[in-house]
PDB file of the backbone (N, CA, C, O) and the ligand in Angstrom, with CONECT records:
HET     ZN  A 101       1
ATOM      1  N   MET A   1     121.314  -9.644  41.945  1.00  0.00           N
ATOM      2  CA  MET A   1     120.132 -10.437  42.258  1.00  0.00           C
ATOM      3  C   MET A   1     120.289 -11.866  41.721  1.00  0.00           C
ATOM      4  O   MET A   1     120.723 -12.053  40.584  1.00  0.00           O
ATOM      5  N   PRO A   2     119.955 -12.828  42.495  1.00  0.00           N
ATOM      6  CA  PRO A   2     120.168 -14.202  42.008  1.00  0.00           C
ATOM      7  C   PRO A   2     119.159 -14.584  40.909  1.00  0.00           C
ATOM      8  O   PRO A   2     118.055 -14.044  40.829  1.00  0.00           O
ATOM      9  N   ILE A   3     119.573 -15.500  40.101  1.00  0.00           N
ATOM     10  CA  ILE A   3     118.697 -16.011  39.023  1.00  0.00           C
ATOM     11  C   ILE A   3     118.166 -17.351  39.461  1.00  0.00           C
ATOM     12  O   ILE A   3     118.919 -18.230  39.880  1.00  0.00           O
ATOM     13  N   TYR A   4     116.863 -17.500  39.359  1.00  0.00           N
ATOM     14  CA  TYR A   4     116.256 -18.792  39.624  1.00  0.00           C
ATOM     15  C   TYR A   4     115.741 -19.375  38.322  1.00  0.00           C
ATOM     16  O   TYR A   4     115.269 -18.669  37.431  1.00  0.00           O
ATOM     17  N   GLU A   5     115.850 -20.671  38.253  1.00  0.00           N
ATOM     18  CA  GLU A   5     115.450 -21.366  37.050  1.00  0.00           C
ATOM     19  C   GLU A   5     114.194 -22.181  37.376  1.00  0.00           C
ATOM     20  O   GLU A   5     114.139 -22.896  38.376  1.00  0.00           O
ATOM     21  N   TYR A   6     113.219 -22.056  36.530  1.00  0.00           N
ATOM     22  CA  TYR A   6     111.973 -22.796  36.732  1.00  0.00           C
ATOM     23  C   TYR A   6     111.657 -23.658  35.530  1.00  0.00           C
ATOM     24  O   TYR A   6     111.996 -23.327  34.393  1.00  0.00           O
ATOM     25  N   LYS A   7     111.010 -24.753  35.802  1.00  0.00           N
ATOM     26  CA  LYS A   7     110.613 -25.672  34.725  1.00  0.00           C
ATOM     27  C   LYS A   7     109.129 -25.981  34.860  1.00  0.00           C
ATOM     28  O   LYS A   7     108.618 -26.164  35.965  1.00  0.00           O
ATOM     29  N   HIS A   8     108.437 -26.038  33.709  1.00  0.00           N
ATOM     30  CA  HIS A   8     107.027 -26.425  33.719  1.00  0.00           C
ATOM     31  C   HIS A   8     106.909 -27.873  34.173  1.00  0.00           C
ATOM     32  O   HIS A   8     107.620 -28.749  33.680  1.00  0.00           O
ATOM     33  N   THR A   9     106.014 -28.112  35.108  1.00  0.00           N
ATOM     34  CA  THR A   9     105.862 -29.475  35.625  1.00  0.00           C
ATOM     35  C   THR A   9     104.805 -30.257  34.827  1.00  0.00           C
ATOM     36  O   THR A   9     104.781 -31.488  34.835  1.00  0.00           O
ATOM     37  N   LYS A  10     103.940 -29.509  34.143  1.00  0.00           N
ATOM     38  CA  LYS A  10     102.954 -30.184  33.278  1.00  0.00           C
ATOM     39  C   LYS A  10     103.098 -29.607  31.881  1.00  0.00           C
ATOM     40  O   LYS A  10     104.192 -29.216  31.474  1.00  0.00           O
ATOM     41  N   LYS A  11     102.017 -29.556  31.163  1.00  0.00           N
ATOM     42  CA  LYS A  11     102.051 -29.015  29.828  1.00  0.00           C
ATOM     43  C   LYS A  11     102.414 -27.531  29.893  1.00  0.00           C
ATOM     44  O   LYS A  11     101.846 -26.780  30.687  1.00  0.00           O
ATOM     45  N   LYS A  12     103.356 -27.118  29.058  1.00  0.00           N
ATOM     46  CA  LYS A  12     103.688 -25.705  29.016  1.00  0.00           C
ATOM     47  C   LYS A  12     102.765 -24.988  28.059  1.00  0.00           C
ATOM     48  O   LYS A  12     102.140 -25.610  27.199  1.00  0.00           O
ATOM     49  N   GLY A  13     102.678 -23.670  28.208  1.00  0.00           N
ATOM     50  CA  GLY A  13     101.813 -22.868  27.331  1.00  0.00           C
ATOM     51  C   GLY A  13     102.473 -22.687  25.966  1.00  0.00           C
ATOM     52  O   GLY A  13     103.662 -22.953  25.793  1.00  0.00           O
ATOM     53  N   ASP A  14     101.685 -22.234  25.017  1.00  0.00           N
ATOM     54  CA  ASP A  14     102.178 -22.047  23.656  1.00  0.00           C
ATOM     55  C   ASP A  14     103.256 -20.972  23.569  1.00  0.00           C
ATOM     56  O   ASP A  14     104.146 -21.034  22.721  1.00  0.00           O
ATOM     57  N   LEU A  15     103.163 -19.996  24.452  1.00  0.00           N
ATOM     58  CA  LEU A  15     104.092 -18.864  24.388  1.00  0.00           C
ATOM     59  C   LEU A  15     105.312 -19.071  25.258  1.00  0.00           C
ATOM     60  O   LEU A  15     106.170 -18.193  25.348  1.00  0.00           O
ATOM     61  N   CYS A  16     105.396 -20.216  25.893  1.00  0.00           N
ATOM     62  CA  CYS A  16     106.425 -20.430  26.897  1.00  0.00           C
ATOM     63  C   CYS A  16     107.544 -21.314  26.418  1.00  0.00           C
ATOM     64  O   CYS A  16     107.362 -22.187  25.569  1.00  0.00           O
ATOM     65  N   ASP A  17     108.694 -21.071  26.974  1.00  0.00           N
ATOM     66  CA  ASP A  17     109.767 -22.055  26.877  1.00  0.00           C
ATOM     67  C   ASP A  17     109.609 -22.992  28.052  1.00  0.00           C
ATOM     68  O   ASP A  17     109.050 -22.625  29.085  1.00  0.00           O
ATOM     69  N   GLU A  18     110.091 -24.172  27.890  1.00  0.00           N
ATOM     70  CA  GLU A  18     109.953 -25.156  28.937  1.00  0.00           C
ATOM     71  C   GLU A  18     110.650 -24.733  30.221  1.00  0.00           C
ATOM     72  O   GLU A  18     110.120 -24.885  31.322  1.00  0.00           O
ATOM     73  N   VAL A  19     111.832 -24.207  30.051  1.00  0.00           N
ATOM     74  CA  VAL A  19     112.642 -23.732  31.188  1.00  0.00           C
ATOM     75  C   VAL A  19     112.803 -22.230  31.041  1.00  0.00           C
ATOM     76  O   VAL A  19     113.091 -21.735  29.951  1.00  0.00           O
ATOM     77  N   PHE A  20     112.618 -21.507  32.127  1.00  0.00           N
ATOM     78  CA  PHE A  20     112.837 -20.063  32.088  1.00  0.00           C
ATOM     79  C   PHE A  20     113.502 -19.607  33.360  1.00  0.00           C
ATOM     80  O   PHE A  20     113.520 -20.319  34.364  1.00  0.00           O
ATOM     81  N   GLU A  21     114.041 -18.423  33.306  1.00  0.00           N
ATOM     82  CA  GLU A  21     114.762 -17.884  34.452  1.00  0.00           C
ATOM     83  C   GLU A  21     114.045 -16.644  34.963  1.00  0.00           C
ATOM     84  O   GLU A  21     113.423 -15.905  34.201  1.00  0.00           O
ATOM     85  N   VAL A  22     114.144 -16.438  36.248  1.00  0.00           N
ATOM     86  CA  VAL A  22     113.572 -15.259  36.861  1.00  0.00           C
ATOM     87  C   VAL A  22     114.609 -14.676  37.819  1.00  0.00           C
ATOM     88  O   VAL A  22     115.263 -15.390  38.579  1.00  0.00           O
ATOM     89  N   PHE A  23     114.731 -13.353  37.751  1.00  0.00           N
ATOM     90  CA  PHE A  23     115.555 -12.683  38.740  1.00  0.00           C
ATOM     91  C   PHE A  23     114.681 -12.371  39.938  1.00  0.00           C
ATOM     92  O   PHE A  23     113.655 -11.702  39.813  1.00  0.00           O
ATOM     93  N   GLN A  24     115.089 -12.854  41.092  1.00  0.00           N
ATOM     94  CA  GLN A  24     114.287 -12.610  42.291  1.00  0.00           C
ATOM     95  C   GLN A  24     115.206 -12.316  43.466  1.00  0.00           C
ATOM     96  O   GLN A  24     116.363 -12.733  43.501  1.00  0.00           O
ATOM     97  N   ARG A  25     114.663 -11.596  44.410  1.00  0.00           N
ATOM     98  CA  ARG A  25     115.376 -11.424  45.673  1.00  0.00           C
ATOM     99  C   ARG A  25     115.446 -12.785  46.370  1.00  0.00           C
ATOM    100  O   ARG A  25     114.592 -13.648  46.172  1.00  0.00           O
ATOM    101  N   VAL A  26     116.457 -12.947  47.168  1.00  0.00           N
ATOM    102  CA  VAL A  26     116.600 -14.184  47.936  1.00  0.00           C
ATOM    103  C   VAL A  26     115.383 -14.412  48.814  1.00  0.00           C
ATOM    104  O   VAL A  26     114.957 -15.547  49.028  1.00  0.00           O
ATOM    105  N   SER A  27     114.836 -13.326  49.315  1.00  0.00           N
ATOM    106  CA  SER A  27     113.706 -13.426  50.233  1.00  0.00           C
ATOM    107  C   SER A  27     112.372 -13.591  49.518  1.00  0.00           C
ATOM    108  O   SER A  27     111.347 -13.818  50.162  1.00  0.00           O
ATOM    109  N   ALA A  28     112.375 -13.478  48.181  1.00  0.00           N
ATOM    110  CA  ALA A  28     111.116 -13.539  47.436  1.00  0.00           C
ATOM    111  C   ALA A  28     110.510 -14.951  47.480  1.00  0.00           C
ATOM    112  O   ALA A  28     111.220 -15.956  47.523  1.00  0.00           O
ATOM    113  N   GLU A  29     109.207 -14.983  47.467  1.00  0.00           N
ATOM    114  CA  GLU A  29     108.508 -16.257  47.389  1.00  0.00           C
ATOM    115  C   GLU A  29     108.822 -16.922  46.052  1.00  0.00           C
ATOM    116  O   GLU A  29     108.799 -16.257  45.016  1.00  0.00           O
ATOM    117  N   PRO A  30     109.113 -18.214  46.056  1.00  0.00           N
ATOM    118  CA  PRO A  30     109.320 -18.887  44.768  1.00  0.00           C
ATOM    119  C   PRO A  30     108.033 -18.902  43.947  1.00  0.00           C
ATOM    120  O   PRO A  30     106.933 -18.969  44.496  1.00  0.00           O
ATOM    121  N   LEU A  31     108.185 -18.840  42.651  1.00  0.00           N
ATOM    122  CA  LEU A  31     107.009 -18.935  41.786  1.00  0.00           C
ATOM    123  C   LEU A  31     106.443 -20.351  41.839  1.00  0.00           C
ATOM    124  O   LEU A  31     107.189 -21.329  41.904  1.00  0.00           O
ATOM    125  N   THR A  32     105.130 -20.445  41.811  1.00  0.00           N
ATOM    126  CA  THR A  32     104.504 -21.767  41.736  1.00  0.00           C
ATOM    127  C   THR A  32     103.836 -21.950  40.389  1.00  0.00           C
ATOM    128  O   THR A  32     103.537 -23.067  39.967  1.00  0.00           O
ATOM    129  N   HIS A  33     103.607 -20.807  39.711  1.00  0.00           N
ATOM    130  CA  HIS A  33     102.946 -20.869  38.407  1.00  0.00           C
ATOM    131  C   HIS A  33     103.666 -19.986  37.422  1.00  0.00           C
ATOM    132  O   HIS A  33     104.216 -18.947  37.786  1.00  0.00           O
ATOM    133  N   CYS A  34     103.662 -20.403  36.173  1.00  0.00           N
ATOM    134  CA  CYS A  34     104.304 -19.653  35.123  1.00  0.00           C
ATOM    135  C   CYS A  34     103.650 -18.288  34.949  1.00  0.00           C
ATOM    136  O   CYS A  34     102.424 -18.197  34.894  1.00  0.00           O
ATOM    137  N   PRO A  35     104.454 -17.217  34.861  1.00  0.00           N
ATOM    138  CA  PRO A  35     103.866 -15.871  34.702  1.00  0.00           C
ATOM    139  C   PRO A  35     103.177 -15.700  33.349  1.00  0.00           C
ATOM    140  O   PRO A  35     102.363 -14.789  33.199  1.00  0.00           O
ATOM    141  N   THR A  36     103.467 -16.522  32.385  1.00  0.00           N
ATOM    142  CA  THR A  36     102.846 -16.408  31.069  1.00  0.00           C
ATOM    143  C   THR A  36     101.582 -17.234  30.927  1.00  0.00           C
ATOM    144  O   THR A  36     100.530 -16.708  30.565  1.00  0.00           O
ATOM    145  N   CYS A  37     101.680 -18.527  31.209  1.00  0.00           N
ATOM    146  CA  CYS A  37     100.550 -19.395  30.918  1.00  0.00           C
ATOM    147  C   CYS A  37      99.804 -19.846  32.175  1.00  0.00           C
ATOM    148  O   CYS A  37      98.697 -20.372  32.069  1.00  0.00           O
ATOM    149  N   GLY A  38     100.385 -19.652  33.359  1.00  0.00           N
ATOM    150  CA  GLY A  38      99.701 -20.024  34.587  1.00  0.00           C
ATOM    151  C   GLY A  38      99.784 -21.507  34.928  1.00  0.00           C
ATOM    152  O   GLY A  38      99.199 -21.943  35.919  1.00  0.00           O
ATOM    153  N   HIS A  39     100.495 -22.281  34.127  1.00  0.00           N
ATOM    154  CA  HIS A  39     100.682 -23.685  34.447  1.00  0.00           C
ATOM    155  C   HIS A  39     101.665 -23.824  35.607  1.00  0.00           C
ATOM    156  O   HIS A  39     102.477 -22.929  35.844  1.00  0.00           O
ATOM    157  N   PRO A  40     101.596 -24.934  36.326  1.00  0.00           N
ATOM    158  CA  PRO A  40     102.499 -25.114  37.478  1.00  0.00           C
ATOM    159  C   PRO A  40     103.962 -25.223  37.042  1.00  0.00           C
ATOM    160  O   PRO A  40     104.285 -25.831  36.021  1.00  0.00           O
ATOM    161  N   VAL A  41     104.817 -24.626  37.832  1.00  0.00           N
ATOM    162  CA  VAL A  41     106.249 -24.704  37.560  1.00  0.00           C
ATOM    163  C   VAL A  41     106.952 -25.113  38.868  1.00  0.00           C
ATOM    164  O   VAL A  41     106.418 -24.915  39.960  1.00  0.00           O
ATOM    165  N   SER A  42     108.128 -25.671  38.738  1.00  0.00           N
ATOM    166  CA  SER A  42     108.934 -25.994  39.919  1.00  0.00           C
ATOM    167  C   SER A  42     110.317 -25.399  39.743  1.00  0.00           C
ATOM    168  O   SER A  42     110.838 -25.289  38.632  1.00  0.00           O
ATOM    169  N   LYS A  43     110.894 -25.019  40.866  1.00  0.00           N
ATOM    170  CA  LYS A  43     112.214 -24.413  40.874  1.00  0.00           C
ATOM    171  C   LYS A  43     113.254 -25.484  40.625  1.00  0.00           C
ATOM    172  O   LYS A  43     113.178 -26.581  41.179  1.00  0.00           O
ATOM    173  N   GLN A  44     114.228 -25.158  39.786  1.00  0.00           N
ATOM    174  CA  GLN A  44     115.282 -26.087  39.441  1.00  0.00           C
ATOM    175  C   GLN A  44     116.620 -25.620  40.024  1.00  0.00           C
ATOM    176  O   GLN A  44     116.826 -24.437  40.296  1.00  0.00           O
ATOM    177  N   LEU A  45     117.488 -26.557  40.198  1.00  0.00           N
ATOM    178  CA  LEU A  45     118.866 -26.196  40.471  1.00  0.00           C
ATOM    179  C   LEU A  45     119.501 -25.720  39.168  1.00  0.00           C
ATOM    180  O   LEU A  45     119.282 -26.312  38.111  1.00  0.00           O
ATOM    181  N   SER A  46     120.270 -24.675  39.247  1.00  0.00           N
ATOM    182  CA  SER A  46     120.883 -24.180  38.020  1.00  0.00           C
ATOM    183  C   SER A  46     121.835 -25.193  37.417  1.00  0.00           C
ATOM    184  O   SER A  46     122.663 -25.782  38.112  1.00  0.00           O
ATOM    185  N   ARG A  47     121.707 -25.385  36.124  1.00  0.00           N
ATOM    186  CA  ARG A  47     122.638 -26.306  35.440  1.00  0.00           C
ATOM    187  C   ARG A  47     124.020 -25.688  35.288  1.00  0.00           C
ATOM    188  O   ARG A  47     125.001 -26.385  35.031  1.00  0.00           O
ATOM    189  N   PHE A  48     124.083 -24.383  35.449  1.00  0.00           N
ATOM    190  CA  PHE A  48     125.320 -23.692  35.140  1.00  0.00           C
ATOM    191  C   PHE A  48     126.053 -23.223  36.387  1.00  0.00           C
ATOM    192  O   PHE A  48     127.087 -22.563  36.286  1.00  0.00           O
ATOM    193  N   GLY A  49     125.538 -23.551  37.539  1.00  0.00           N
ATOM    194  CA  GLY A  49     126.195 -23.154  38.749  1.00  0.00           C
ATOM    195  C   GLY A  49     126.342 -21.670  38.900  1.00  0.00           C
ATOM    196  O   GLY A  49     127.354 -21.194  39.416  1.00  0.00           O
ATOM    197  N   GLY A  50     125.358 -20.932  38.464  1.00  0.00           N
ATOM    198  CA  GLY A  50     125.395 -19.466  38.583  1.00  0.00           C
ATOM    199  C   GLY A  50     126.137 -18.795  37.474  1.00  0.00           C
ATOM    200  O   GLY A  50     126.257 -17.570  37.475  1.00  0.00           O
ATOM    201  N   GLY A  51     126.640 -19.540  36.529  1.00  0.00           N
ATOM    202  CA  GLY A  51     127.417 -18.959  35.431  1.00  0.00           C
ATOM    203  C   GLY A  51     126.592 -18.591  34.228  1.00  0.00           C
ATOM    204  O   GLY A  51     127.129 -18.211  33.187  1.00  0.00           O
ATOM    205  N   VAL A  52     125.291 -18.703  34.365  1.00  0.00           N
ATOM    206  CA  VAL A  52     124.401 -18.488  33.227  1.00  0.00           C
ATOM    207  C   VAL A  52     124.506 -17.052  32.690  1.00  0.00           C
ATOM    208  O   VAL A  52     124.262 -16.811  31.508  1.00  0.00           O
ATOM    209  N   ASP A  53     124.857 -16.138  33.531  1.00  0.00           N
ATOM    210  CA  ASP A  53     125.021 -14.731  33.138  1.00  0.00           C
ATOM    211  C   ASP A  53     126.099 -14.531  32.086  1.00  0.00           C
ATOM    212  O   ASP A  53     126.064 -13.589  31.294  1.00  0.00           O
ATOM    213  N   LYS A  54     127.042 -15.436  32.106  1.00  0.00           N
ATOM    214  CA  LYS A  54     128.183 -15.280  31.212  1.00  0.00           C
ATOM    215  C   LYS A  54     127.905 -15.821  29.815  1.00  0.00           C
ATOM    216  O   LYS A  54     128.679 -15.597  28.884  1.00  0.00           O
ATOM    217  N   LEU A  55     126.793 -16.533  29.680  1.00  0.00           N
ATOM    218  CA  LEU A  55     126.447 -17.077  28.366  1.00  0.00           C
ATOM    219  C   LEU A  55     125.857 -15.998  27.458  1.00  0.00           C
ATOM    220  O   LEU A  55     125.130 -15.122  27.926  1.00  0.00           O
ATOM    221  N   ALA A  56     126.157 -16.059  26.207  1.00  0.00           N
ATOM    222  CA  ALA A  56     125.591 -15.119  25.249  1.00  0.00           C
ATOM    223  C   ALA A  56     124.084 -15.336  25.112  1.00  0.00           C
ATOM    224  O   ALA A  56     123.612 -16.466  25.242  1.00  0.00           O
ATOM    225  N   PRO A  57     123.334 -14.283  24.856  1.00  0.00           N
ATOM    226  CA  PRO A  57     121.883 -14.422  24.690  1.00  0.00           C
ATOM    227  C   PRO A  57     121.510 -15.446  23.642  1.00  0.00           C
ATOM    228  O   PRO A  57     120.535 -16.177  23.819  1.00  0.00           O
ATOM    229  N   SER A  58     122.253 -15.520  22.561  1.00  0.00           N
ATOM    230  CA  SER A  58     121.947 -16.490  21.521  1.00  0.00           C
ATOM    231  C   SER A  58     122.095 -17.916  22.022  1.00  0.00           C
ATOM    232  O   SER A  58     121.324 -18.808  21.666  1.00  0.00           O
ATOM    233  N   ARG A  59     123.100 -18.101  22.851  1.00  0.00           N
ATOM    234  CA  ARG A  59     123.360 -19.407  23.451  1.00  0.00           C
ATOM    235  C   ARG A  59     122.244 -19.787  24.437  1.00  0.00           C
ATOM    236  O   ARG A  59     121.822 -20.941  24.508  1.00  0.00           O
ATOM    237  N   LEU A  60     121.791 -18.804  25.180  1.00  0.00           N
ATOM    238  CA  LEU A  60     120.694 -19.019  26.133  1.00  0.00           C
ATOM    239  C   LEU A  60     119.453 -19.487  25.395  1.00  0.00           C
ATOM    240  O   LEU A  60     118.766 -20.413  25.825  1.00  0.00           O
ATOM    241  N   LYS A  61     119.181 -18.838  24.287  1.00  0.00           N
ATOM    242  CA  LYS A  61     117.998 -19.168  23.485  1.00  0.00           C
ATOM    243  C   LYS A  61     118.118 -20.600  22.969  1.00  0.00           C
ATOM    244  O   LYS A  61     117.155 -21.366  22.989  1.00  0.00           O
ATOM    245  N   GLU A  62     119.302 -20.937  22.513  1.00  0.00           N
ATOM    246  CA  GLU A  62     119.595 -22.277  22.022  1.00  0.00           C
ATOM    247  C   GLU A  62     119.291 -23.326  23.078  1.00  0.00           C
ATOM    248  O   GLU A  62     118.807 -24.415  22.770  1.00  0.00           O
ATOM    249  N   LEU A  63     119.578 -22.987  24.319  1.00  0.00           N
ATOM    250  CA  LEU A  63     119.383 -23.908  25.417  1.00  0.00           C
ATOM    251  C   LEU A  63     117.946 -23.902  25.933  1.00  0.00           C
ATOM    252  O   LEU A  63     117.604 -24.645  26.853  1.00  0.00           O
ATOM    253  N   GLY A  64     117.117 -23.060  25.334  1.00  0.00           N
ATOM    254  CA  GLY A  64     115.697 -23.032  25.695  1.00  0.00           C
ATOM    255  C   GLY A  64     115.366 -22.127  26.877  1.00  0.00           C
ATOM    256  O   GLY A  64     114.336 -22.299  27.529  1.00  0.00           O
ATOM    257  N   PHE A  65     116.229 -21.176  27.144  1.00  0.00           N
ATOM    258  CA  PHE A  65     115.948 -20.247  28.229  1.00  0.00           C
ATOM    259  C   PHE A  65     115.330 -18.949  27.732  1.00  0.00           C
ATOM    260  O   PHE A  65     115.636 -18.477  26.637  1.00  0.00           O
ATOM    261  N   SER A  66     114.477 -18.394  28.536  1.00  0.00           N
ATOM    262  CA  SER A  66     114.148 -16.994  28.358  1.00  0.00           C
ATOM    263  C   SER A  66     114.424 -16.316  29.665  1.00  0.00           C
ATOM    264  O   SER A  66     114.329 -16.932  30.727  1.00  0.00           O
ATOM    265  N   ARG A  67     114.760 -15.076  29.600  1.00  0.00           N
ATOM    266  CA  ARG A  67     115.097 -14.344  30.793  1.00  0.00           C
ATOM    267  C   ARG A  67     113.961 -13.397  31.135  1.00  0.00           C
ATOM    268  O   ARG A  67     113.428 -12.697  30.274  1.00  0.00           O
ATOM    269  N   TRP A  68     113.611 -13.391  32.389  1.00  0.00           N
ATOM    270  CA  TRP A  68     112.501 -12.562  32.840  1.00  0.00           C
ATOM    271  C   TRP A  68     113.005 -11.586  33.878  1.00  0.00           C
ATOM    272  O   TRP A  68     113.830 -11.926  34.726  1.00  0.00           O
ATOM    273  N   HIS A  69     112.510 -10.395  33.802  1.00  0.00           N
ATOM    274  CA  HIS A  69     112.808  -9.419  34.829  1.00  0.00           C
ATOM    275  C   HIS A  69     111.513  -9.070  35.568  1.00  0.00           C
ATOM    276  O   HIS A  69     110.446  -8.930  34.970  1.00  0.00           O
ATOM    277  N   ARG A  70     111.644  -8.939  36.851  1.00  0.00           N
ATOM    278  CA  ARG A  70     110.469  -8.563  37.631  1.00  0.00           C
ATOM    279  C   ARG A  70     110.365  -7.052  37.619  1.00  0.00           C
ATOM    280  O   ARG A  70     111.270  -6.358  38.082  1.00  0.00           O
ATOM    281  N   ARG A  71     109.262  -6.537  37.090  1.00  0.00           N
ATOM    282  CA  ARG A  71     109.088  -5.089  36.994  1.00  0.00           C
ATOM    283  C   ARG A  71     108.383  -4.546  38.225  1.00  0.00           C
ATOM    284  O   ARG A  71     108.899  -3.666  38.914  1.00  0.00           O
ATOM    285  N   ASP A  72     107.227  -5.068  38.487  1.00  0.00           N
ATOM    286  CA  ASP A  72     106.429  -4.635  39.628  1.00  0.00           C
ATOM    287  C   ASP A  72     106.043  -5.855  40.386  1.00  0.00           C
ATOM    288  O   ASP A  72     106.389  -6.975  40.009  1.00  0.00           O
ATOM    289  N   LYS A  73     105.331  -5.649  41.446  1.00  0.00           N
ATOM    290  CA  LYS A  73     104.888  -6.790  42.245  1.00  0.00           C
ATOM    291  C   LYS A  73     104.044  -7.706  41.361  1.00  0.00           C
ATOM    292  O   LYS A  73     102.985  -7.324  40.863  1.00  0.00           O
ATOM    293  N   GLY A  74     104.548  -8.925  41.183  1.00  0.00           N
ATOM    294  CA  GLY A  74     103.777  -9.906  40.433  1.00  0.00           C
ATOM    295  C   GLY A  74     103.808  -9.744  38.922  1.00  0.00           C
ATOM    296  O   GLY A  74     103.106 -10.455  38.202  1.00  0.00           O
ATOM    297  N   THR A  75     104.621  -8.809  38.440  1.00  0.00           N
ATOM    298  CA  THR A  75     104.689  -8.612  36.966  1.00  0.00           C
ATOM    299  C   THR A  75     106.081  -8.964  36.473  1.00  0.00           C
ATOM    300  O   THR A  75     107.090  -8.487  36.994  1.00  0.00           O
ATOM    301  N   TYR A  76     106.107  -9.814  35.451  1.00  0.00           N
ATOM    302  CA  TYR A  76     107.381 -10.220  34.901  1.00  0.00           C
ATOM    303  C   TYR A  76     107.408  -9.839  33.417  1.00  0.00           C
ATOM    304  O   TYR A  76     106.405  -9.945  32.711  1.00  0.00           O
ATOM    305  N   GLU A  77     108.544  -9.407  32.986  1.00  0.00           N
ATOM    306  CA  GLU A  77     108.672  -8.992  31.617  1.00  0.00           C
ATOM    307  C   GLU A  77     109.768  -9.802  30.972  1.00  0.00           C
ATOM    308  O   GLU A  77     110.848  -9.973  31.538  1.00  0.00           O
ATOM    309  N   ARG A  78     109.483 -10.302  29.779  1.00  0.00           N
ATOM    310  CA  ARG A  78     110.477 -11.078  29.054  1.00  0.00           C
ATOM    311  C   ARG A  78     111.509 -10.139  28.479  1.00  0.00           C
ATOM    312  O   ARG A  78     111.178  -9.088  27.930  1.00  0.00           O
ATOM    313  N   GLU A  79     112.758 -10.525  28.608  1.00  0.00           N
ATOM    314  CA  GLU A  79     113.830  -9.660  28.077  1.00  0.00           C
ATOM    315  C   GLU A  79     113.909  -9.726  26.573  1.00  0.00           C
ATOM    316  O   GLU A  79     114.752  -9.062  25.970  1.00  0.00           O
TER     317      GLU A  79
HETATM  318 ZN    ZN A 101     104.233 -21.231  30.908  1.00  0.00          ZN2+
END
């Protein structure tokens, strides 16, 4: 499943990282709002060219990423 990267376009929530990733189907609707705080987000081009999977979790955290998995329709869980 491809990883999409989203960035908060306005103020981010207290519990959020500025940039986060979501695993989505190619056919899935892009997120327009953060699953945590509900603030608007925009889809970003990956900085890593799809290689983000190869980075260690500690490195991801350092770069300000959190990884989200879609559990059910409209529900995302932080890894
Ligand atoms: Zn947020």
